[in-house]
Backbone bond lengths (Angstrom), bond angles and torsions (degrees), N, CA, C in turn:
res aa  C-N    CA-C-N  psi(-1)  N-CA   C-N-CA  omega(-1)  CA-C   N-CA-C  phi
1 X - - - 1.446 - - 1.578 107.95 -
2 X 1.298 117.60 -44.29 1.464 117.79 179.91 1.528 111.28 -60.12
3 X 1.332 113.86 -36.47 1.497 116.78 178.30 1.458 111.71 -58.33
4 X 1.350 118.59 -41.82 1.468 124.25 -177.63 1.518 107.73 -66.84
5 X 1.383 116.54 -41.55 1.473 117.17 -178.17 1.453 111.28 -69.66
6 X 1.362 122.49 -38.31 1.415 119.72 175.63 1.546 112.55 -64.35
7 X 1.363 114.92 -39.98 1.427 118.63 -174.15 1.554 110.96 -69.91
8 X 1.270 119.31 -26.20 1.482 121.14 179.56 1.472 116.88 -97.61
9 X 1.374 112.09 -4.99 1.485 118.52 -178.19 1.525 112.10 -73.17
10 X 1.299 114.64 138.80 1.496 120.23 169.64 1.472 111.57 -77.20
11 X 1.309 115.75 -40.90 1.454 121.82 172.19 1.553 107.68 -125.01
12 X 1.336 111.21 165.38 1.535 111.05 -176.88 1.507 113.08 -65.59
13 X 1.324 114.63 125.51 1.483 119.32 -175.80 1.495 111.70 -72.97
14 X 1.339 115.12 154.30 1.408 116.26 175.01 1.553 111.27 -82.32
15 X 1.339 113.56 172.96 1.503 116.62 178.47 1.514 107.46 -66.63
16 X 1.278 120.96 -33.25 1.479 122.28 179.06 1.492 110.51 -61.95
17 X 1.381 116.76 -46.29 1.427 120.11 -178.97 1.556 111.04 -64.71
18 X 1.273 120.44 -40.66 1.416 124.10 178.96 1.580 108.55 -65.08
19 X 1.316 117.22 -41.39 1.472 121.41 175.89 1.525 112.36 -61.06
20 X 1.366 118.14 -44.72 1.408 122.57 175.83 1.564 113.64 -61.43
21 X 1.308 115.49 -42.83 1.530 119.34 178.30 1.524 111.43 -69.35
22 X 1.344 116.49 -26.31 1.449 116.93 -179.31 1.530 108.49 -92.90
23 X 1.331 116.68 0.75 1.463 122.46 176.30 1.521 113.20 57.09
24 X 1.414 110.96 42.68 1.520 119.11 175.73 1.407 104.83 -130.44
25 X 1.360 118.26 158.81 1.356 119.98 176.46 1.513 115.00 -75.73
26 X 1.265 118.18 156.59 1.532 119.95 -175.26 1.511 111.90 -60.63
27 X 1.353 115.13 -31.36 1.453 116.99 178.31 1.528 113.90 -66.80
28 X 1.338 112.84 -37.21 1.485 117.97 174.07 1.491 113.68 -61.13
29 X 1.377 114.89 -45.79 1.481 120.19 176.04 1.534 109.02 -58.38
30 X 1.297 117.94 -46.83 1.526 120.01 -178.37 1.512 111.24 -65.84
31 X 1.336 117.36 -34.19 1.409 122.75 178.11 1.537 111.71 -58.06
32 X 1.341 116.70 -41.24 1.456 122.10 179.19 1.504 112.92 -86.13
33 X 1.287 117.18 -29.80 1.486 123.97 -179.49 1.499 109.17 -138.75
34 X 1.363 112.75 93.73 1.482 119.34 -172.09 1.523 114.26 -64.22
35 X 1.384 116.71 -18.01 1.386 117.81 179.59 1.513 110.85 -141.00
36 X 1.271 122.74 156.86 1.459 119.36 178.98 1.505 111.81 -60.69
37 X 1.347 115.71 -36.84 1.517 118.12 174.42 1.448 113.57 -56.00
38 X 1.349 121.50 -38.90 1.458 123.33 -178.98 1.560 107.60 -68.30
39 X 1.267 121.05 -35.66 1.491 123.69 176.12 1.491 111.91 -68.20
40 X 1.357 114.20 -47.57 1.494 120.65 178.12 1.567 111.04 -58.38
41 X 1.402 110.10 -44.04 1.479 112.95 178.89 1.521 113.65 -61.58
42 X 1.317 118.54 -38.55 1.436 123.85 -175.27 1.576 109.45 -72.03
43 X 1.367 116.91 -41.68 1.452 121.60 172.42 1.531 113.13 -63.44
44 X 1.194 114.50 -46.80 1.523 120.80 -179.01 1.526 110.64 -58.59
45 X 1.297 114.84 -51.25 1.524 120.29 -178.50 1.536 109.18 -69.72
46 X 1.230 122.17 -31.74 1.445 119.51 174.59 1.483 113.42 -67.20
47 X 1.379 116.56 -34.17 1.414 120.19 178.54 1.529 110.51 -71.91
48 X 1.319 117.45 -37.61 1.498 120.47 179.35 1.541 107.33 -63.82
49 X 1.327 116.10 -43.59 1.538 119.95 178.24 1.519 110.13 -60.32
50 X 1.309 115.60 -39.68 1.497 120.46 -177.70 1.555 106.35 -63.48
51 X 1.277 116.09 -43.94 1.499 119.57 179.03 1.517 113.01 -66.79
52 X 1.311 118.71 -44.59 1.444 121.51 -177.74 1.473 113.81 -68.64
53 X 1.357 113.61 -46.43 1.528 114.38 -179.90 1.520 110.08 -78.99
54 X 1.340 113.54 -23.65 1.518 114.92 177.81 1.513 113.45 -60.68
55 X 1.312 117.55 -35.24 1.533 119.78 -178.91 1.503 106.27 -55.65
56 X 1.282 117.99 -54.79 1.517 121.40 -175.56 1.461 109.46 -67.18
57 X 1.269 122.15 -42.48 1.510 121.44 178.81 1.456 113.89 -62.98
58 X 1.326 117.20 -36.62 1.485 119.31 -179.33 1.583 109.17 -71.84
59 X 1.360 114.60 -34.04 1.405 119.01 -178.82 1.545 109.78 -70.02
60 X 1.319 117.36 -32.79 1.401 122.43 178.93 1.545 112.65 -65.03
61 X 1.319 113.80 -23.03 1.561 119.88 -172.74 1.568 112.26 -108.01
62 X 1.327 113.32 -31.04 1.462 118.15 -166.09 1.511 113.11 -126.03
63 X 1.313 121.46 160.00 1.438 122.63 170.20 1.549 109.64 -65.14
64 X 1.364 118.87 153.60 1.436 121.21 -171.37 1.582 114.09 -56.77
65 X 1.337 118.47 -41.60 1.461 118.10 177.28 1.469 115.13 -63.18
66 X 1.351 118.84 -34.74 1.479 121.33 -178.20 1.525 103.27 -78.00
67 X 1.323 121.88 -38.56 1.430 123.54 -178.83 1.508 108.12 -62.45
68 X 1.348 116.99 -42.06 1.527 121.42 -178.87 1.504 107.12 -60.16
69 X 1.417 119.60 -49.28 1.451 120.98 -179.93 1.433 111.54 -60.45
70 X 1.254 123.27 -42.37 1.430 125.37 -179.91 1.542 110.93 -65.13
71 X 1.357 115.79 -40.38 1.487 121.00 179.98 1.523 108.05 -65.59
72 X 1.374 117.93 -34.27 1.515 120.25 176.72 1.569 109.21 -59.85
73 X 1.409 114.45 -37.42 1.428 114.42 179.50 1.525 113.52 -68.45
74 X 1.441 114.07 -35.23 1.433 117.72 173.17 1.442 114.89 -57.93
75 X 1.400 115.31 -42.90 1.382 126.78 174.98 1.490 115.33 -53.90
76 X 1.405 112.34 -42.49 1.470 119.86 177.53 1.510 110.88 -68.74
77 X 1.338 117.04 -36.78 1.468 118.87 171.65 1.549 115.87 -59.34
78 X 1.317 109.72 -43.32 1.487 116.85 175.42 1.540 115.13 -60.25
79 X 1.325 111.74 -40.45 1.517 116.35 -179.62 1.518 108.52 -69.15
80 X 1.353 117.87 -40.68 1.454 117.80 178.58 1.504 112.72 -63.53
81 X 1.359 117.67 -35.67 1.427 121.36 178.57 1.471 108.85 -66.88
82 X 1.386 114.22 -46.26 1.518 120.22 -176.34 1.538 106.77 -58.12
83 X 1.330 114.66 -47.39 1.493 112.67 -178.47 1.425 118.75 -60.48
84 X 1.336 116.86 -25.32 1.454 124.54 174.24 1.503 116.02 -71.89
85 X 1.294 115.79 -14.02 1.539 120.84 179.09 1.519 110.39 -134.56
86 X 1.389 114.73 32.37 1.455 119.28 -171.91 1.471 115.10 -68.56
87 X 1.370 118.70 -36.93 1.440 120.49 177.90 1.484 111.21 -60.78
88 X 1.320 116.63 -46.53 1.516 118.01 -174.11 1.497 107.78 -73.68
89 X 1.332 119.50 -32.83 1.457 120.85 -178.81 1.569 108.84 -68.48
90 X 1.388 118.75 -40.49 1.485 120.38 176.63 1.494 109.89 -61.35
91 X 1.360 115.47 -45.24 1.510 116.93 178.39 1.531 112.15 -58.42
92 X 1.305 117.57 -42.06 1.441 122.98 -174.64 1.565 107.50 -70.95
93 X 1.345 119.96 -36.28 1.429 120.52 175.42 1.550 111.56 -65.92
94 X 1.354 113.44 -41.78 1.432 119.10 179.72 1.519 114.23 -60.65
95 X 1.394 116.97 -36.86 1.384 119.91 -175.67 1.648 108.96 -92.46
96 X 1.291 116.83 -1.07 1.446 121.62 179.29 1.493 114.90 81.08
97 X 1.314 115.66 9.47 1.508 119.14 173.80 1.579 113.61 -67.21
98 X 1.270 113.60 -21.64 1.475 117.23 -179.04 1.517 109.97 -127.38
99 X 1.228 119.40 128.35 1.395 124.92 -177.38 1.560 110.92 -89.74
100 X 1.313 119.95 83.49 1.398 123.81 -171.23 1.546 110.59 -66.69
101 X 1.365 120.40 -32.42 1.413 122.71 179.13 1.506 112.12 -59.89
102 X 1.291 116.62 -41.86 1.547 122.59 -179.34 1.533 106.98 -62.04
103 X 1.288 120.02 -43.88 1.390 122.65 179.98 1.542 108.50 -57.80
104 X 1.201 120.18 -46.85 1.518 124.59 179.61 1.540 108.49 -56.31
105 X 1.357 118.39 -47.81 1.454 118.94 178.38 1.524 112.12 -58.19
106 X 1.307 116.77 -41.72 1.391 121.13 -173.99 1.554 109.22 -67.85
107 X 1.350 118.42 -39.12 1.400 123.50 -174.64 1.533 108.79 -73.06
108 X 1.318 113.70 -38.61 1.493 117.24 176.95 1.500 114.18 -63.70
109 X 1.381 112.69 -35.89 1.434 119.62 178.01 1.570 111.26 -67.41
110 X 1.343 115.33 -34.79 1.476 119.35 -179.26 1.564 106.30 -67.59
111 X 1.305 116.22 -48.01 1.511 122.29 -179.81 1.510 105.69 -58.45
112 X 1.292 121.59 -49.75 1.457 124.00 -178.27 1.574 111.76 -56.68
113 X 1.333 114.65 -42.07 1.507 117.17 178.34 1.534 110.65 -56.06
114 X 1.407 117.92 -43.00 1.375 118.41 179.77 1.503 113.74 -72.70
115 X 1.363 115.90 -40.30 1.479 120.34 176.55 1.478 111.43 -58.68
116 X 1.307 118.14 -47.66 1.544 121.19 178.92 1.554 111.51 -58.61
117 X 1.307 116.24 -40.96 1.495 119.86 179.62 1.535 108.01 -65.83
118 X 1.275 120.21 -39.50 1.477 124.53 177.58 1.477 112.14 -68.19
119 X 1.305 117.13 -40.31 1.517 121.75 177.39 1.517 110.06 -64.58
120 X 1.298 113.82 -37.16 1.548 116.45 -178.54 1.599 109.67 -62.61
121 X 1.238 119.55 -29.17 1.462 120.73 177.41 1.565 111.12 -110.34
122 X 1.309 118.04 19.97 1.448 121.04 176.05 1.504 114.95 58.76
123 X 1.369 114.66 36.35 1.474 117.53 177.16 1.569 112.13 -96.66
124 X 1.396 111.62 -20.76 1.503 117.37 -177.12 1.484 108.54 -121.26
125 X 1.347 116.37 148.68 1.451 123.75 171.98 1.561 110.67 -61.94
126 X 1.318 114.18 150.86 1.418 116.51 -179.04 1.592 113.61 -85.91
127 X 1.367 113.41 -17.35 1.494 113.92 -176.99 1.528 115.51 -93.32
128 X 1.361 117.91 6.59 1.424 122.45 177.44 1.549 107.65 -90.64
129 X 1.361 115.94 138.86 1.465 119.42 177.77 1.477 111.42 -111.00
130 X 1.279 118.54 166.54 1.416 124.88 177.12 1.487 109.85 -62.72
131 X 1.362 119.08 -36.39 1.375 126.29 173.37 1.593 114.53 -58.96
132 X 1.326 112.99 -39.90 1.469 120.04 177.69 1.551 108.77 -60.05
133 X 1.328 113.90 -48.78 1.507 119.72 -174.97 1.549 107.12 -70.31
134 X 1.304 119.77 -40.45 1.403 116.77 -179.63 1.559 111.78 -64.39
135 X 1.301 116.43 -42.10 1.500 119.40 179.14 1.522 107.40 -65.28
136 X 1.315 120.08 -38.84 1.479 119.31 179.29 1.549 111.86 -66.88
137 X 1.333 118.05 -38.47 1.423 119.29 176.85 1.512 114.15 -63.08
138 X 1.395 113.89 -41.60 1.463 119.93 179.76 1.502 105.30 -62.33
139 X 1.341 120.01 -46.63 1.446 120.59 179.54 1.517 115.93 -61.01
140 X 1.381 114.82 -43.37 1.493 119.54 177.21 1.620 108.82 -59.58
141 X 1.276 116.05 -49.57 1.444 118.65 -174.99 1.557 114.87 -75.18
142 X 1.313 115.55 -13.55 1.400 121.19 170.98 1.540 111.53 -74.41
143 X 1.356 116.03 -45.21 1.467 120.62 -179.25 1.495 110.02 -84.56
144 X 1.319 121.51 -21.30 1.413 124.76 -175.54 1.540 111.11 -135.04
145 X 1.298 117.16 70.79 1.536 118.49 -178.20 1.539 107.63 -49.75
146 X 1.310 118.54 133.91 1.458 120.94 -177.32 1.490 118.51 -51.81
147 X 1.354 118.35 -42.94 1.447 122.11 -176.03 1.517 112.14 -80.55
148 X 1.330 115.64 -18.34 1.530 118.85 -175.31 1.564 113.65 -97.58
149 X 1.328 115.01 -37.70 1.440 120.92 -176.57 1.529 110.99 -132.79
150 X 1.269 115.36 59.32 1.461 123.57 -172.93 1.578 109.49 -55.06
151 X 1.372 117.50 -48.18 1.443 122.15 -177.27 1.492 108.38 -56.36
152 X 1.363 118.66 -52.32 1.399 121.60 -173.85 1.516 110.61 -65.66
153 X 1.368 118.43 -38.03 1.518 123.12 176.65 1.494 108.12 -59.75
154 X 1.363 115.73 -48.39 1.447 118.19 179.13 1.528 118.27 -56.26
155 X 1.346 111.53 -44.41 1.512 122.83 174.88 1.474 110.85 -56.15
156 X 1.324 114.08 -51.40 1.461 121.34 -178.06 1.452 113.30 -65.89
157 X 1.321 120.40 -38.05 1.449 123.81 173.35 1.448 116.82 -61.28
158 X 1.414 110.74 -39.63 1.502 117.32 177.63 1.504 112.55 -68.88
159 X 1.294 115.38 -34.28 1.500 121.42 172.78 1.563 109.67 -62.35
160 X 1.268 119.76 -49.14 1.393 124.94 176.41 1.513 113.99 -55.51
161 X 1.405 113.72 -46.87 1.427 114.99 178.80 1.579 111.49 -65.68
162 X 1.324 116.54 -37.63 1.469 117.45 172.17 1.473 115.48 -58.57
163 X 1.293 116.79 -38.11 1.447 122.85 178.84 1.556 112.01 -71.50
164 X 1.253 119.04 -15.34 1.495 122.24 175.06 1.502 111.86 -77.41
165 X 1.297 119.00 -27.43 1.465 124.71 -176.31 1.509 111.40 -69.10
166 X 1.301 114.82 145.16 1.491 119.13 177.05 1.580 107.11 -59.83
167 X 1.295 119.44 155.72 1.474 118.38 178.97 1.464 115.51 -56.73
168 X 1.291 120.04 -38.42 1.406 122.98 179.09 1.476 117.75 -65.63
169 X 1.407 114.20 -17.21 1.466 120.21 -175.05 1.500 112.19 -102.53
170 X 1.383 116.47 -2.21 1.454 119.76 -174.00 1.523 109.78 -79.00
């Protein structure tokens, strides 16, 4: 529930707002998450796990190009959630409570997993790196936040996916 509240929030919601949306008392929320930072940490980590395990799960069910496109949507969900808790996340990174560098490594590994699977069946160009895709996704979701400009974000994600294909496959 907190993930959904953060993802749909225009500004970072208070613990009281999160409790109200979850239909629990504020004391119940604080019993499980004694600080806002502990709640943000739990949501953030669950989203990173969703992205990292999602790459393999998508590949188990779908061709690499389709898996990559669906993973891009998961990334957009993560960005939306992150934006809803940005102030707290930035404070946690500044104090060292959150290891942002490790998240980057895990996300790049997830992208590489899908890229490698696509390269093995000649669906993706060999000269594209996980860093290229991550930078492109950040750019896309900066100009087209997922919850605000979904049509534009989808169009740009589809263009990115087309650009990943070898010239003969376009």
